N, C-alpha and C positions, 0 to 999 in steps of 0.2 A: 652267396658271396656279396650280394647287394646289401643283405641285412648287416653283415659285418662292416661293410663300408659305412653304412648309416651310424652303426654304434661307434665306429672310429671317429667319424665326423663330429659326433655328439661329444665325445670324450675330448676331442681337440678344442671344440667350441667351449666347453667347460674350462678346460686348462686356459684357453685364452682369456675367458671371464674372470677366472682366478688370479690370473697373471695381470689383468687390467686392474682388479681391485687392489692387488698387492702394489703395484706401481702407483695407483692413486694414493694409497696410504703412506707410501715412501714419499712421494712428492709432496703430500700435505705436512708430513713430518718435516720434510726438508725445508719447506717454506717457512714452517713454524720456527725452526732453529735458524734459518738463515734470514728471517725478517729482521730489518733493523728497526729499534724502538728509539724514538726521542728521548734523551736523557731526562728532560723536564717531567715527562709523563712518568718515567720510571720513579723519580724522586717524590712524586705525588703518591705514587702506589706505596712505596716504602714507608713515606710518612703516615699514612692511614695504617698500614700494617703495624708499626711500632706503636702507635696510639692504642690500637686494639688489642695487641697480644702481650705488651711489656708494661701496662699500667692498670692492671687488676687491683694491685695495693693502692695505688693513687686514688682510684675511683671509690674504693671501699672507705678510705680516710675521708674523701669529700662528702660521701653520702652518710658517713656518720655525724657529720657537722649539718649538712644540708640535706634532709630526706627529699627524695625524688618527687614524691607527690606533691609537695609544698613548694618546690624550687625547680620545677622542670625546665623552665626558660633559662634559668642560670646555669644548670648542669648541662644542658646543650650548648649554651655559650661557651662554657668551660672546657668542653670537648673540643669545640671548633678552636678555641683559643691555643689548646694543647697542640692541635694538628698544625695551626698557622706556626706556632713555635718550631714544631719538628721540622715542617718544610722550609722554614727560613734557615735553621742550622744546617739541614742537608744542603741547601743550595750554597751556603758559605763554606762549606767543607768539600763539596763535590764538583770537580772539573773533568772534562771527559779522559784525560790520561790517568787520572787516579780514582775516577769515580767508583768502579767495580770494587776495587780493594777497600775503599772506605766504606761503602755499603755492606759489604760482606763483615767486616769489623763491627759495624754498627748493629746489625742483626744477631751477631754472636754475642756481644756485649749485652745487648736487651734481653736476649734469653737467659744469661746467667744472672744478671743483676734482677731481672723480673722475678725469677725463681725466689731468690733470697728475700726480695721484698714481700712478695706474696706469702711465702712460707714463715717468715720470721719478723717481718717489720723492719728489716735492714734497711738502713739509709747510706748510700754510698758517698759520703762526704769525704774531704781529704783526710781526716784522721781515721775513718774506717778504711780507706784505702791503704793507709800506712800500715794499720793494724793487720790488714789482710796479706800484705808483702812480708810482714814480719812473723806471720803465723809458720810454724813448722809443718812438716809433711803430717805428722801424726795428727794434728789438730785439724788440717786441711781434709784429711781422710775422714775424720769425724763428721764432716759436714756433707759428705757424699751421700746419696740415696738414689734408688731406682727411679724415683719420680723426676729427680734432677737431671739424670742421663736421658730419659725420655723426653722431658722439655727441651733439653739442649739439642738433641737430634732432630725433633719435629719443628720446633720454632727457631732454632739457630742453624743447624748443619743443612737441613733441607732448602730453606729459603736462600742461604748463602750459594748452595749448589746452582739453584734456578738463576741466581744473579749472575753467577760466572759464565752461565751459557747463553746469557742474552748479548746480542749484537747490537751497538749503539750507533746511531747515525753520525757521520761526521759533517756536520754543517760548515759553512764557511766562517772564517773568523769574525766577520761582520755580523753575519746572522747569529753566531753563537753569542755575542755580546748583546744583541738586540733580545735574544730568548733569556738570557741571564737577567737583563734590566727588567724585563716585563714580568719574570716570575718573581723577582725580589719585590717589586711593587705590588704583585698579586699577593704574596703571604703577607706583606705588611698590612695590606688592605683587609685580609682576612681577620688579622690580629685586631685591626681597629674596629671593624664591623662587630666582632664578638665583645670587645671591651666597652665600646660607647653606651649601649643601651643599659648596661648594668654597672654603670660606674661606681654608684654609691656601694653596691654589693662588694664589687671587687675591692675597694678601698678598705672595707670591713673584712673581708677575706684575707687579704694580704698583711693587715695590721693585727688581727687578732688570731688568725689561724695560719701564721706563716710557716709552720713546721710541715703542713700538708704538702707545700710545693717541692720538699725534699724527696717526695716519694715518686716524682715524675721520672721515668726511665725512658730512654738513656740520657736525658738532658742532665740530671744531677751527676752520673758518673762521668760525662764528658767534662762538665765544668771542673769537677774534682781532678781529673787527669791534668786539665789545663793549669789548675792552681798548683798541683804537685810539680808541673814542668816548670812554673815560675819559681817555685821554692826551690828547684834543683839549681835553676840558673843563679838565683841569690845565694845558694851554697857554695857556688864556684867563685863568687866574689868575696866569701868570707875568709878570713885569715886562717891558715893552718895551726896557729899556735893556740893553746888554751888560755881562756881567761881566768886569772888567778882570783880566789875569793879567800876572805879571812886572812888576808897576809899578815895581820897583826895578831893573829891567835897565839895564845899562850896557855900553858897549863898552871893550874893553881892546886895547891895541896888540900886534901879533904879533911874538913874539921870532924866528921862523925866515924871515919873508919881509916884504918891504915891498910885494909886488905885491897888487893886489886879488884877491879869491878868487871863484871861479866854481865852482858845483856844479849839475850837471844831476841831478835826482832823478827817476827813472823809477818811476811809480806803475803796476805791473804789473797784470793783471787775469786772475784765475782760474787761476793757476799753482800747481801743487802741488810741493812740494820733492824728492819722490822720483822726479820724472821729468826732473831736471835731470842732465845727463851729469857736469857739474862735481861732483855730489856722489855719484857713484859709480853712477848709473842705467846698466843694461845697455846702453842706447843713447846714442851721443853726440849729444844733442839740442842741444848748443851747441858745435860744432867751432870755430867762429870764436873765440868767447871762450876757448876752450881753448887757442889758439894766440897769445892775447895774453899779453905780459908784464904783471906787476901787477895781475892779477885775483884778488880774494879772494872766496871762495864760502863762506858760512856754512850749515853742515849741519844746524843744530838751532834753527830759528827759528820762531816761534809767531806767528800772526795775532791781532789783536783780536777779530775777528768771523768770521762766516761768509757775509756778504753784502757788496757793495759800499757800500749805503746805511748800514750800520752800521760798517764797518771805516774807510772813507776818512776820515770825521770822527774817528774815534777814533785813527787814526795820527797826527794833528797836534793833538791835544788835549793839554792838561796833565795829564789824568787818567790814571791807570794803568788797565788792563782791568778790573781789580776794581772800580774806583771810578767807571768811565766811565758816563754815563746818556745814552743816544742822545736822550731826551726834551728834554734841556737843553742839549745840545751847541750848538745854534745861538744860544744866549743866552751863550755862553762864547767869549772871545777864544782864539784858537788860535795855535801857534807862528808862523804865517805873518804875523799881526798884529803879533807882537812884532818879527819881523825887519824888516817893512816900517816900523814905527814908529823902528827903529834905524838906518835909512838904507839897507839892503839893497834892492836893486832885485828885486822878487819876481814872476815871470810864471808863470801856470798856463796851458799849453796842453792842450787837452782834445780826444781823439778817442774818448771815452767818452760816457756819456749826461750827466754834468755833474760838477762838482767836489763836489757834495753839500752846498754851503754853505761849504766850506773857503775858497774863492777869492772870497768875496763882495766882500771889502774889498782886494784886490789886482788887479793887471792880469790879465785872463782873456780867453783867445783860443780861439775854437771851431773846430776842425778837423774837423768831422763832416760838412761839405758841400765840393763842388769850388770854392766861392766862395773859400775860404780854403786849402783842401788841394790841391795840385797832383798828389797821387798817389792817384787815385780810379779804381776798376774797377767791380766788382760792390758794392764799398764803400769808403770812403776809408780809406787804409793809414796805419799809424802812423808810417811812414818821412816822410811828408808833414809831421810835426810838426817836421822839422829844417830845414825850408824858411825862409830868411830870418834864419838865426842872425846873420849880419853885421850886419843892420840894429838887433839887439839889442844887439850887443857892441862893434861898431866905428863910433864916431860922432864928431863933432867935439869932444865933451866928453871928459874924462878917465875912463878906465875906472873903475867902481866895483864894490862887492861885489855879486854877482848870484846868484840862485837861480832857476833854470829848471825848472819842474815839467811833466813829460809824462806825460799820463793815458791809457794806452794802451787799445785795443780787446782787444789781446792774445789770450787764449784763451776769450774769451766764448762760452759754449754756449747751445743745444746744437748749433748749425750750425758745428762746428769746421772743416768743410771750406771754409767761406767766409772763414776768418780768415787766409788766407795765399794769395798768388799760385800758379799751377799750378805754377811752376818749383821751388817748395818741397815739392813732393809727393814726398818721400823714401821714405816707407813706405806700403805698398799691401797690399791693398785697402783703401779707405776709406769709412766710413759716410757715403754721401751723402744722408742726410735728417735732419730735425732730430727723428724719432721713435727716439731711441737704443736703445729696448727692442726694435726690430724688426731691430737690427743685432747681429752677433756682436760679442763683447767685443773682440776684436783689431783690428776695423775701426774701432771707436770710438777706442781707444787710439792707431791709426795717425793719424787725423785730428787727434787731440789733440796728439801728438808733432811732427806736421808744423807745427803753429801755433808751438809752441815754437821750433823751428828758424827761424822767421820772426822771433820775438822776439830770437833770437841774432843774425840780421843786423841787426836795428834796434840792438840794444845795441852790437854791433860799429861800426857806422856812427856811433852817438853817440859813441863813444870816439875814432874817427878824427877826427871834427868837433873834438872838444875838443883833441886833439893840435896842432891848427893854432893854438890859443890859449895854449899853455904858455908862450910869450915874454912875454906881456902879463898873464897870470892866473895864480893857484894854483889849478889845476883838480883835479876829482874827479868821478866818476859814482857814483851810488848807485842800485841797482835792488831794489825790494821789491813783491812781490804783495799784493793787498789780501787775499786769501782762496785757498783750494785748490779742490779739484773732487773729487766723486765720479765714477767711470767705471764703474759698474755692479756694484761690490762689494756684496753682499748686496741686490742688486736697487735700489741707490740710485743716481741720477744726479744732475749739477748740484751745487749747493751751497745754502746757507741753512738747514740743520737747526739747531735750537736748539743753543747752544755746549756745554751740558752733556751733550748726547748725540751730538754730531756726530763723526764719525770723524776720525782724524788727517788723512786725505787732504784734508779741508776746512780744517783748522787749521794744518798745517805748510805753510810758504811758503819759497820762495828769497829770500835776501838775497845780493846779489851787488856788491861795490864795486871799481871801478877806481881805483887811487891810484899814480900815477907816482912815481918817486923824485923828490926835490927839491921836492915840496911840502910844506906845513906839517903833514902827518900822519904821525905815528910808525909806519913799517911794521911795526916789531917788535910794536907793540900790536894791530895789525890781524891779523898772523899768530896772534898767541897768542889771539885772540877766535873764530877760524872754527869751532872744535870745541865752544865754549861755548854754553850755552843763551841765546838771545836772543829778543827779541819786538818787536812792534810800539812798546812802551813805550820802546824805546831811541831812537826817532826824534827826538823833540822835544828832548831833551837833547844828542843828535849835532848837530843843525842849530845850535843855539845855541853849542855849543862850537866848531864849524868856523868859525863867523863871529866867534869871539871875543867872546860875549855872555854875560855872567853874571848870574845871578838866584838869589835865594834858593830860589825855587819848584823849582828842579831841581838845587840845589847838590850833593846826594849822588847823583844818579840816574845809573845805568850808561849807558855809551855805546858805539857800535860800535867805536870807536877813539879814541886820544888824540892831540891836537895836540902840536906841538913845545913850545908854552907849557907843557902840563900835564906833558910829560916831563922838564922841567927842574927 
């Protein structure tokens, strides 16, 4: 009996000990979650966290310019400067009632932007944000990858959850002002201490390598959001009415032909000029066009911008690149409006995300879905936009001047391997992921070049289609890409860098014109222009010239070619 009593006592003691340990753990956990933290300490921790996790791409760019072994002090100083700036920005944005929501948003933005900067070299300037907002669901899903989801969860969602559980102290108003003043001075002091010892080197850094600063996350995205907000306010102040252009436009008769005119204008996507076989590229990426007669390839053509959202409206505007304002473009008539007013039948067929407002006042046809496009597999193919040409051009009414614009999916990245059917996979191996930085450079280029070969097929089919209308129309095809693409040079992929710092690969684009003998275009003028510097600025005056429309607004503007009228 006594033995059982001893056993029961020991069991009770063990239970009491376990219960005490459990209570201790609960109390410790309770103290952790109930402990109040000074907001200023939290801001320092978050600033350090953002510098460490969201700026791998930034430091890669810095180290490419300043190797660590030779610039240890400057790199450490730059790290401190980035922390000081991050700390200062957080203090300016965070006040106790809104601090946690702001910090949660910041770490989520940093996780997202940091991923794309590290993986693709993407810079989130205002133009890139606009481009992102205008990207459709299919394009957005093409950028999703398992590593993106993992990074978002670990570096975004998890710290956001931790921040949400932290309890912040409630200092008096007077003390809060004192804390804020002291920490603002402290962050400015950190910035000054980092800048002053390396003043000469920073002067060189900001002057010669200013593009590197655009890789700082989330500082650049925050600036860009503020800039877009400012632009939105400016938009509210703008008039609702359209600004008319070419109000003096008039049609003139054609001296060379009595046939109506037909131009197919292909708006290419993400093709760089130095990967075109017709321009001397080591690979014959356009073998079909190379065998076509009357094909003219311009070797020195410059785009208006480095993203679709910027370039496409600029291509058809009346403003030159230097004068073009993307914020006011939608309030200004473009050349398609003028052509439409002058009786030209204008049709925009789109297999990309949209016309970016260019075709809002002319006939628009969406070929992004099987409902309209008969050539769809993993995605709808550009070749489908050639379907139904007879309905557009052969009717009971007499033929009339017609401009058909075909907006390609083309080489839209990063999933180049999806941009062409398998039978066009000439170059192997191909990078089979949208995470380009995980592939070797040659496999990325192989996929990109295969996509150009599919564009060659599409353009050749367009020319063959136009040949069937030569008896009824004065025909021509013009192909121009909206911008180029980076393929890993200097660890930069895709496009959208600010124009002033963008590499030539993102700004130099192909311009290819098919102009058969016997139409109203002077072939000698075409031949003489193929080696000359040209740009997107030539598009508007060229379209007006081809359709015999004159206006003082482009009276002296250069064109890709001259018509027979102009040559007399």
